[in-house]
BALOBA-1460 file (C-alpha; in Angstrom, 3 decimals):
// residues 293
<rec num="1" residu="m" x="13.416" y="4.822" z="7.831"/>
<rec num="2" residu="d" x="14.389" y="6.699" z="11.115"/>
<rec num="3" residu="q" x="13.435" y="10.158" z="9.166"/>
<rec num="4" residu="t" x="10.472" y="9.007" z="8.281"/>
<rec num="5" residu="r" x="9.505" y="7.776" z="11.853"/>
<rec num="6" residu="q" x="10.384" y="11.242" z="12.720"/>
<rec num="7" residu="v" x="8.368" y="13.376" z="10.193"/>
<rec num="8" residu="l" x="5.409" y="11.162" z="11.000"/>
<rec num="9" residu="e" x="5.714" y="11.857" z="14.722"/>
<rec num="10" residu="g" x="6.027" y="15.555" z="13.497"/>
<rec num="11" residu="q" x="9.626" y="16.226" z="14.682"/>
<rec num="12" residu="e" x="11.792" y="18.329" z="12.351"/>
<rec num="13" residu="i" x="14.679" y="16.577" z="9.856"/>
<rec num="14" residu="f" x="16.848" y="17.755" z="7.780"/>
<rec num="15" residu="a" x="15.661" y="16.879" z="4.283"/>
<rec num="16" residu="k" x="13.897" y="18.209" z="1.128"/>
<rec num="17" residu="e" x="10.775" y="19.791" z="1.421"/>
<rec num="18" residu="r" x="9.400" y="17.790" z="-1.165"/>
<rec num="19" residu="d" x="10.539" y="14.575" z="0.198"/>
<rec num="20" residu="i" x="8.993" y="15.334" z="3.470"/>
<rec num="21" residu="q" x="6.046" y="16.207" z="2.070"/>
<rec num="22" residu="e" x="5.572" y="13.071" z="-0.123"/>
<rec num="23" residu="v" x="6.071" y="11.439" z="3.167"/>
<rec num="24" residu="i" x="2.996" y="13.133" z="4.785"/>
<rec num="25" residu="n" x="1.038" y="12.992" z="1.876"/>
<rec num="26" residu="y" x="1.538" y="8.762" z="2.036"/>
<rec num="27" residu="r" x="0.411" y="8.580" z="5.487"/>
<rec num="28" residu="n" x="-2.215" y="10.979" z="4.538"/>
<rec num="29" residu="v" x="-3.831" y="8.533" z="1.875"/>
<rec num="30" residu="m" x="-3.595" y="5.646" z="3.910"/>
<rec num="31" residu="n" x="-5.836" y="6.905" z="6.292"/>
<rec num="32" residu="l" x="-8.312" y="7.994" z="3.220"/>
<rec num="33" residu="l" x="-8.088" y="4.759" z="2.190"/>
<rec num="34" residu="d" x="-9.364" y="3.509" z="5.293"/>
<rec num="35" residu="e" x="-12.344" y="5.676" z="4.871"/>
<rec num="36" residu="l" x="-13.380" y="5.224" z="1.825"/>
<rec num="37" residu="k" x="-13.094" y="1.577" z="2.174"/>
<rec num="38" residu="e" x="-16.036" y="1.792" z="4.284"/>
<rec num="39" residu="k" x="-18.215" y="4.022" z="2.044"/>
<rec num="40" residu="r" x="-21.292" y="2.750" z="0.652"/>
<rec num="41" residu="g" x="-21.643" y="2.076" z="-2.855"/>
<rec num="42" residu="g" x="-19.982" y="1.814" z="-6.182"/>
<rec num="43" residu="y" x="-16.248" y="3.516" z="-6.930"/>
<rec num="44" residu="e" x="-17.112" y="6.881" z="-7.822"/>
<rec num="45" residu="i" x="-14.720" y="9.353" z="-9.982"/>
<rec num="46" residu="s" x="-14.269" y="11.329" z="-6.995"/>
<rec num="47" residu="m" x="-12.404" y="8.483" z="-5.058"/>
<rec num="48" residu="l" x="-9.758" y="8.418" z="-7.588"/>
<rec num="49" residu="t" x="-9.329" y="12.517" z="-7.829"/>
<rec num="50" residu="d" x="-9.598" y="12.908" z="-3.899"/>
<rec num="51" residu="i" x="-6.498" y="10.008" z="-3.564"/>
<rec num="52" residu="h" x="-4.939" y="12.274" z="-6.426"/>
<rec num="53" residu="k" x="-5.208" y="15.359" z="-4.183"/>
<rec num="54" residu="d" x="-3.735" y="13.826" z="-0.904"/>
<rec num="55" residu="t" x="-1.061" y="12.040" z="-3.040"/>
<rec num="56" residu="v" x="0.497" y="15.231" z="-4.520"/>
<rec num="57" residu="n" x="-0.589" y="17.687" z="-1.833"/>
<rec num="58" residu="k" x="1.985" y="20.500" z="-1.759"/>
<rec num="59" residu="v" x="3.696" y="19.013" z="-4.584"/>
<rec num="60" residu="v" x="2.426" y="20.301" z="-7.849"/>
<rec num="61" residu="d" x="0.441" y="23.503" z="-8.593"/>
<rec num="62" residu="p" x="-2.837" y="23.019" z="-6.243"/>
<rec num="63" residu="a" x="-4.815" y="23.904" z="-9.567"/>
<rec num="64" residu="k" x="-3.997" y="20.617" z="-10.656"/>
<rec num="65" residu="c" x="-4.461" y="17.961" z="-7.724"/>
<rec num="66" residu="g" x="-7.324" y="16.287" z="-7.272"/>
<rec num="67" residu="v" x="-8.346" y="17.555" z="-11.700"/>
<rec num="68" residu="l" x="-8.485" y="15.592" z="-14.580"/>
<rec num="69" residu="r" x="-5.865" y="16.540" z="-16.769"/>
<rec num="70" residu="k" x="-6.275" y="19.316" z="-19.338"/>
<rec num="71" residu="s" x="-3.221" y="18.927" z="-21.445"/>
<rec num="72" residu="e" x="-1.186" y="16.626" z="-23.259"/>
<rec num="73" residu="v" x="1.639" y="14.622" z="-21.653"/>
<rec num="74" residu="v" x="4.378" y="12.198" z="-22.886"/>
<rec num="75" residu="i" x="6.274" y="9.689" z="-20.911"/>
<rec num="76" residu="k" x="10.447" y="10.149" z="-21.590"/>
<rec num="77" residu="e" x="13.455" y="7.736" z="-21.241"/>
<rec num="78" residu="e" x="15.548" y="8.997" z="-18.367"/>
<rec num="79" residu="g" x="18.802" y="10.277" z="-20.374"/>
<rec num="80" residu="t" x="17.746" y="9.647" z="-23.759"/>
<rec num="81" residu="g" x="14.767" y="11.846" z="-23.751"/>
<rec num="82" residu="r" x="12.942" y="9.023" z="-26.109"/>
<rec num="83" residu="i" x="9.234" y="8.630" z="-25.604"/>
<rec num="84" residu="v" x="8.155" y="5.487" z="-24.231"/>
<rec num="85" residu="f" x="4.731" y="6.001" z="-23.404"/>
<rec num="86" residu="q" x="2.085" y="8.307" z="-25.234"/>
<rec num="87" residu="p" x="-1.420" y="8.367" z="-23.229"/>
<rec num="88" residu="p" x="-4.777" y="9.548" z="-24.592"/>
<rec num="89" residu="t" x="-5.378" y="12.826" z="-25.075"/>
<rec num="90" residu="y" x="-7.029" y="14.888" z="-22.334"/>
<rec num="91" residu="l" x="-9.882" y="15.159" z="-24.556"/>
<rec num="92" residu="k" x="-10.644" y="11.547" z="-24.358"/>
<rec num="93" residu="v" x="-9.439" y="11.430" z="-20.530"/>
<rec num="94" residu="p" x="-12.795" y="11.987" z="-18.613"/>
<rec num="95" residu="d" x="-15.231" y="9.588" z="-20.651"/>
<rec num="96" residu="l" x="-12.601" y="6.973" z="-20.719"/>
<rec num="97" residu="s" x="-12.103" y="7.376" z="-16.941"/>
<rec num="98" residu="e" x="-16.091" y="7.354" z="-16.276"/>
<rec num="99" residu="q" x="-16.393" y="4.192" z="-18.874"/>
<rec num="100" residu="f" x="-13.692" y="2.438" z="-16.675"/>
<rec num="101" residu="i" x="-15.483" y="3.291" z="-13.417"/>
<rec num="102" residu="a" x="-18.683" y="2.380" z="-15.224"/>
<rec num="103" residu="w" x="-17.105" y="-0.918" z="-15.951"/>
<rec num="104" residu="l" x="-15.480" y="-1.708" z="-12.226"/>
<rec num="105" residu="n" x="-19.398" y="-1.276" z="-10.870"/>
<rec num="106" residu="s" x="-20.941" y="-3.402" z="-13.694"/>
<rec num="107" residu="p" x="-21.677" y="-7.377" z="-13.202"/>
<rec num="108" residu="n" x="-18.994" y="-8.031" z="-15.642"/>
<rec num="109" residu="a" x="-16.286" y="-6.551" z="-13.259"/>
<rec num="110" residu="s" x="-17.871" y="-8.894" z="-10.118"/>
<rec num="111" residu="d" x="-16.841" y="-11.733" z="-12.418"/>
<rec num="112" residu="f" x="-13.252" y="-11.493" z="-11.607"/>
<rec num="113" residu="h" x="-11.378" y="-12.556" z="-8.819"/>
<rec num="114" residu="s" x="-10.446" y="-9.379" z="-6.492"/>
<rec num="115" residu="i" x="-6.709" y="-9.860" z="-6.837"/>
<rec num="116" residu="l" x="-7.395" y="-9.719" z="-11.251"/>
<rec num="117" residu="k" x="-9.550" y="-7.318" z="-10.775"/>
<rec num="118" residu="a" x="-6.966" y="-5.094" z="-8.717"/>
<rec num="119" residu="g" x="-4.478" y="-5.782" z="-11.554"/>
<rec num="120" residu="i" x="-6.688" y="-4.440" z="-14.225"/>
<rec num="121" residu="v" x="-7.461" y="-1.153" z="-12.503"/>
<rec num="122" residu="h" x="-3.628" y="-0.725" z="-12.001"/>
<rec num="123" residu="y" x="-3.081" y="-0.998" z="-15.381"/>
<rec num="124" residu="i" x="-6.284" y="0.559" z="-17.409"/>
<rec num="125" residu="l" x="-5.681" y="3.547" z="-15.216"/>
<rec num="126" residu="v" x="-1.834" y="4.014" z="-16.077"/>
<rec num="127" residu="s" x="-2.783" y="3.640" z="-19.637"/>
<rec num="128" residu="i" x="-5.294" y="6.269" z="-19.507"/>
<rec num="129" residu="h" x="-2.757" y="8.384" z="-17.227"/>
<rec num="130" residu="p" x="-5.781" y="10.828" z="-15.915"/>
<rec num="131" residu="f" x="-3.148" y="13.096" z="-14.246"/>
<rec num="132" residu="v" x="-0.493" y="15.580" z="-15.159"/>
<rec num="133" residu="e" x="1.482" y="14.172" z="-12.169"/>
<rec num="134" residu="g" x="1.640" y="11.535" z="-9.457"/>
<rec num="135" residu="n" x="-0.384" y="9.257" z="-11.666"/>
<rec num="136" residu="g" x="1.759" y="6.025" z="-10.491"/>
<rec num="137" residu="r" x="1.406" y="6.357" z="-6.940"/>
<rec num="138" residu="t" x="-2.276" y="7.550" z="-6.905"/>
<rec num="139" residu="v" x="-3.316" y="4.455" z="-9.367"/>
<rec num="140" residu="r" x="-1.408" y="2.136" z="-7.058"/>
<rec num="141" residu="a" x="-3.464" y="3.493" z="-4.082"/>
<rec num="142" residu="f" x="-6.485" y="3.113" z="-5.862"/>
<rec num="143" residu="s" x="-5.602" y="-0.537" z="-6.676"/>
<rec num="144" residu="t" x="-5.016" y="-0.916" z="-3.006"/>
<rec num="145" residu="l" x="-8.205" y="0.272" z="-2.301"/>
<rec num="146" residu="v" x="-10.010" y="-2.611" z="-4.684"/>
<rec num="147" residu="l" x="-8.189" y="-4.949" z="-2.583"/>
<rec num="148" residu="m" x="-9.511" y="-3.504" z="0.736"/>
<rec num="149" residu="r" x="-12.777" y="-2.889" z="-0.094"/>
<rec num="150" residu="e" x="-12.954" y="-7.047" z="-1.489"/>
<rec num="151" residu="n" x="-11.561" y="-8.320" z="2.134"/>
<rec num="152" residu="y" x="-7.711" y="-8.363" z="1.090"/>
<rec num="153" residu="d" x="-6.446" y="-5.534" z="3.876"/>
<rec num="154" residu="i" x="-3.091" y="-5.889" z="2.629"/>
<rec num="155" residu="k" x="-2.169" y="-3.008" z="3.530"/>
<rec num="156" residu="q" x="-1.745" y="-3.707" z="7.284"/>
<rec num="157" residu="f" x="0.700" y="-6.207" z="6.229"/>
<rec num="158" residu="f" x="2.729" y="-5.033" z="3.152"/>
<rec num="159" residu="s" x="2.904" y="-2.513" z="0.456"/>
<rec num="160" residu="l" x="2.578" y="-3.004" z="-3.102"/>
<rec num="161" residu="e" x="4.102" y="-0.177" z="-3.982"/>
<rec num="162" residu="e" x="7.426" y="-1.250" z="-1.918"/>
<rec num="163" residu="h" x="7.927" y="-4.378" z="-3.829"/>
<rec num="164" residu="f" x="7.300" y="-2.226" z="-7.121"/>
<rec num="165" residu="d" x="10.087" y="0.655" z="-6.169"/>
<rec num="166" residu="n" x="12.772" y="-2.641" z="-5.388"/>
<rec num="167" residu="d" x="12.498" y="-3.966" z="-8.679"/>
<rec num="168" residu="p" x="11.048" y="-1.289" z="-11.510"/>
<rec num="169" residu="a" x="12.749" y="-2.901" z="-14.142"/>
<rec num="170" residu="s" x="10.227" y="-6.012" z="-13.969"/>
<rec num="171" residu="y" x="7.179" y="-3.744" z="-13.330"/>
<rec num="172" residu="y" x="7.697" y="-1.227" z="-16.545"/>
<rec num="173" residu="e" x="8.640" y="-4.067" z="-18.914"/>
<rec num="174" residu="a" x="5.322" y="-6.440" z="-17.578"/>
<rec num="175" residu="f" x="3.554" y="-3.187" z="-18.227"/>
<rec num="176" residu="t" x="5.140" y="-2.252" z="-21.641"/>
<rec num="177" residu="k" x="4.636" y="-5.490" z="-23.151"/>
<rec num="178" residu="t" x="0.919" y="-4.538" z="-23.039"/>
<rec num="179" residu="d" x="1.010" y="-1.427" z="-23.682"/>
<rec num="180" residu="t" x="2.872" y="-2.043" z="-26.938"/>
<rec num="181" residu="q" x="0.107" y="-3.853" z="-28.325"/>
<rec num="182" residu="p" x="-1.586" y="-2.737" z="-31.003"/>
<rec num="183" residu="g" x="-5.780" y="-1.302" z="-30.390"/>
<rec num="184" residu="e" x="-7.043" y="0.905" z="-27.814"/>
<rec num="185" residu="t" x="-6.655" y="0.530" z="-24.196"/>
<rec num="186" residu="f" x="-9.624" y="-1.755" z="-23.313"/>
<rec num="187" residu="e" x="-8.927" y="-4.083" z="-26.039"/>
<rec num="188" residu="k" x="-5.272" y="-5.037" z="-25.167"/>
<rec num="189" residu="d" x="-4.737" y="-8.616" z="-24.128"/>
<rec num="190" residu="m" x="-3.413" y="-8.033" z="-19.947"/>
<rec num="191" residu="t" x="-2.701" y="-11.697" z="-19.490"/>
<rec num="192" residu="g" x="1.392" y="-10.922" z="-19.268"/>
<rec num="193" residu="w" x="0.659" y="-8.118" z="-16.960"/>
<rec num="194" residu="l" x="-1.837" y="-9.913" z="-14.536"/>
<rec num="195" residu="e" x="0.358" y="-12.880" z="-14.347"/>
<rec num="196" residu="y" x="3.371" y="-10.083" z="-13.164"/>
<rec num="197" residu="f" x="0.664" y="-8.777" z="-10.865"/>
<rec num="198" residu="t" x="-0.614" y="-11.592" z="-9.249"/>
<rec num="199" residu="e" x="3.089" y="-12.753" z="-8.834"/>
<rec num="200" residu="v" x="3.694" y="-9.949" z="-7.055"/>
<rec num="201" residu="v" x="0.468" y="-10.463" z="-4.465"/>
<rec num="202" residu="a" x="1.546" y="-13.905" z="-4.074"/>
<rec num="203" residu="v" x="5.115" y="-13.232" z="-2.817"/>
<rec num="204" residu="e" x="3.938" y="-10.973" z="-0.671"/>
<rec num="205" residu="l" x="1.444" y="-13.181" z="0.690"/>
<rec num="206" residu="t" x="3.567" y="-16.085" z="1.261"/>
<rec num="207" residu="k" x="5.997" y="-13.881" z="2.929"/>
<rec num="208" residu="i" x="3.219" y="-13.174" z="5.110"/>
<rec num="209" residu="k" x="2.444" y="-16.775" z="5.659"/>
<rec num="210" residu="e" x="5.784" y="-18.033" z="6.492"/>
<rec num="211" residu="r" x="5.829" y="-15.070" z="9.124"/>
<rec num="212" residu="i" x="2.210" y="-16.240" z="10.871"/>
<rec num="213" residu="r" x="3.359" y="-20.004" z="10.182"/>
<rec num="214" residu="k" x="6.451" y="-19.396" z="12.345"/>
<rec num="215" residu="l" x="4.240" y="-17.941" z="15.071"/>
<rec num="216" residu="s" x="2.072" y="-20.509" z="14.886"/>
<rec num="217" residu="v" x="4.344" y="-23.368" z="15.824"/>
<rec num="218" residu="d" x="3.830" y="-21.826" z="19.502"/>
<rec num="219" residu="s" x="0.644" y="-23.570" z="20.271"/>
<rec num="220" residu="r" x="-0.607" y="-20.881" z="22.591"/>
<rec num="221" residu="l" x="-0.684" y="-18.493" z="19.880"/>
<rec num="222" residu="k" x="-2.931" y="-20.508" z="17.496"/>
<rec num="223" residu="g" x="-6.151" y="-19.759" z="18.648"/>
<rec num="224" residu="l" x="-5.405" y="-16.253" z="19.044"/>
<rec num="225" residu="i" x="-4.389" y="-15.892" z="15.211"/>
<rec num="226" residu="g" x="-6.853" y="-17.733" z="14.149"/>
<rec num="227" residu="s" x="-9.114" y="-15.019" z="15.452"/>
<rec num="228" residu="q" x="-7.660" y="-12.797" z="12.782"/>
<rec num="229" residu="v" x="-5.418" y="-10.462" z="15.205"/>
<rec num="230" residu="a" x="-4.299" y="-7.586" z="12.868"/>
<rec num="231" residu="l" x="-0.609" y="-6.977" z="13.359"/>
<rec num="232" residu="t" x="1.864" y="-5.532" z="12.021"/>
<rec num="233" residu="e" x="5.218" y="-6.249" z="11.078"/>
<rec num="234" residu="r" x="6.814" y="-4.694" z="14.016"/>
<rec num="235" residu="q" x="4.041" y="-6.340" z="16.087"/>
<rec num="236" residu="m" x="5.068" y="-9.715" z="14.365"/>
<rec num="237" residu="k" x="8.661" y="-9.454" z="14.991"/>
<rec num="238" residu="l" x="8.196" y="-8.393" z="18.572"/>
<rec num="239" residu="i" x="5.927" y="-11.743" z="19.213"/>
<rec num="240" residu="e" x="8.682" y="-13.747" z="17.673"/>
<rec num="241" residu="h" x="11.241" y="-12.763" z="19.446"/>
<rec num="242" residu="v" x="9.406" y="-12.974" z="22.671"/>
<rec num="243" residu="g" x="8.672" y="-16.384" z="21.741"/>
<rec num="244" residu="e" x="11.874" y="-17.396" z="21.006"/>
<rec num="245" residu="v" x="13.575" y="-16.300" z="24.486"/>
<rec num="246" residu="g" x="10.851" y="-16.575" z="26.523"/>
<rec num="247" residu="y" x="10.312" y="-12.850" z="27.992"/>
<rec num="248" residu="v" x="11.270" y="-9.477" z="27.342"/>
<rec num="249" residu="g" x="12.172" y="-6.040" z="29.211"/>
<rec num="250" residu="m" x="11.668" y="-2.530" z="27.505"/>
<rec num="251" residu="q" x="15.460" y="-2.465" z="27.107"/>
<rec num="252" residu="d" x="15.444" y="-5.644" z="25.402"/>
<rec num="253" residu="l" x="13.184" y="-4.304" z="23.167"/>
<rec num="254" residu="k" x="14.852" y="-0.882" z="22.480"/>
<rec num="255" residu="k" x="17.866" y="-2.846" z="21.412"/>
<rec num="256" residu="l" x="15.414" y="-5.260" z="19.227"/>
<rec num="257" residu="f" x="13.910" y="-2.020" z="17.891"/>
<rec num="258" residu="p" x="16.835" y="0.501" z="17.743"/>
<rec num="259" residu="m" x="15.412" y="3.018" z="15.326"/>
<rec num="260" residu="i" x="12.004" y="3.379" z="16.975"/>
<rec num="261" residu="s" x="10.887" y="5.886" z="19.729"/>
<rec num="262" residu="e" x="9.884" y="4.165" z="23.501"/>
<rec num="263" residu="d" x="6.444" y="5.568" z="23.412"/>
<rec num="264" residu="t" x="5.943" y="3.832" z="19.617"/>
<rec num="265" residu="i" x="7.250" y="0.463" z="21.129"/>
<rec num="266" residu="l" x="5.391" y="1.110" z="24.252"/>
<rec num="267" residu="r" x="2.125" y="1.837" z="21.979"/>
<rec num="268" residu="d" x="2.555" y="-1.503" z="20.142"/>
<rec num="269" residu="v" x="3.460" y="-3.690" z="23.342"/>
<rec num="270" residu="n" x="-0.005" y="-2.055" z="24.734"/>
<rec num="271" residu="y" x="-2.046" y="-3.245" z="21.713"/>
<rec num="272" residu="l" x="-0.859" y="-6.988" z="22.065"/>
<rec num="273" residu="i" x="-1.367" y="-6.772" z="25.704"/>
<rec num="274" residu="e" x="-4.735" y="-5.548" z="24.642"/>
<rec num="275" residu="k" x="-5.415" y="-8.486" z="22.260"/>
<rec num="276" residu="k" x="-4.202" y="-10.886" z="24.842"/>
<rec num="277" residu="i" x="-1.237" y="-12.199" z="22.786"/>
<rec num="278" residu="i" x="1.477" y="-11.075" z="25.641"/>
<rec num="279" residu="k" x="0.722" y="-10.091" z="29.350"/>
<rec num="280" residu="k" x="3.301" y="-8.308" z="31.651"/>
<rec num="281" residu="e" x="4.410" y="-9.345" z="34.960"/>
<rec num="282" residu="g" x="5.538" y="-6.947" z="37.643"/>
<rec num="283" residu="k" x="5.109" y="-3.176" z="37.748"/>
<rec num="284" residu="t" x="8.643" y="-1.875" z="37.994"/>
<rec num="285" residu="k" x="11.529" y="-0.857" z="35.600"/>
<rec num="286" residu="a" x="12.012" y="-4.521" z="35.888"/>
<rec num="287" residu="a" x="8.940" y="-5.403" z="34.291"/>
<rec num="288" residu="r" x="9.033" y="-8.128" z="31.541"/>
<rec num="289" residu="y" x="6.464" y="-9.373" z="28.859"/>
<rec num="290" residu="v" x="5.802" y="-12.857" z="28.335"/>
<rec num="291" residu="i" x="3.042" y="-14.617" z="25.469"/>
<rec num="292" residu="t" x="0.072" y="-15.140" z="27.222"/>
<rec num="293" residu="k" x="-0.993" y="-18.691" z="28.286"/>
């Protein structure tokens, strides 16, 4: 985490060049999602290809960045080399992708709950496997975009990517159970996959709910939290700590967040002051921060 912070703050670290670039790319994709969320109209293939372009920038051949694949690919099991997934031929990729985007913009898709829709998007696009490399990250980002455009701006609070990475076996098992069914991609029963996907979202939302519930125990915060102030996990932890001990100074906060720079902590503090959640008492180095009454 400390190295990631250093990379995002423009500092040099000793690590593989690809690893550093993927951190930068992920940050850029998150910024892109914010832009695409506000874009008017329906979904477009260009949204998917733009996400892919940022996802694999300087990681794969530039000629393949943001471009639907023009070659065959197979997914093999690491170690054994056994083929575990055979995506559609590249000749079908443009048509399958267009068909799916058309469905996503159709009245039929609007009948689905936003989370179910995001789960369907996730499964179908992984099945189509539209790119040579970077499909998983691109598809998960696109699924997050679907949630964001339908008022589930989860990236403010947690990452589905992180949950999947923490338990890849369950992720691949749920996907494989649907993928190995007979029939075309669009014809398969996705019930098992959607049960898994919605459970993942529910688990993460419940974690956030518990964090907010804990904050709301302090009646002085109820009104503020009720106004839907967007808080990061670090900002939540900061408020919880101030609520527990009564007040904190910058030295306390540096101990609370030992891997975070003082400038970053100060930005969080100023944001919470701006939102009138906490306030500053005193003007010297001995200044302290308390919950706003």
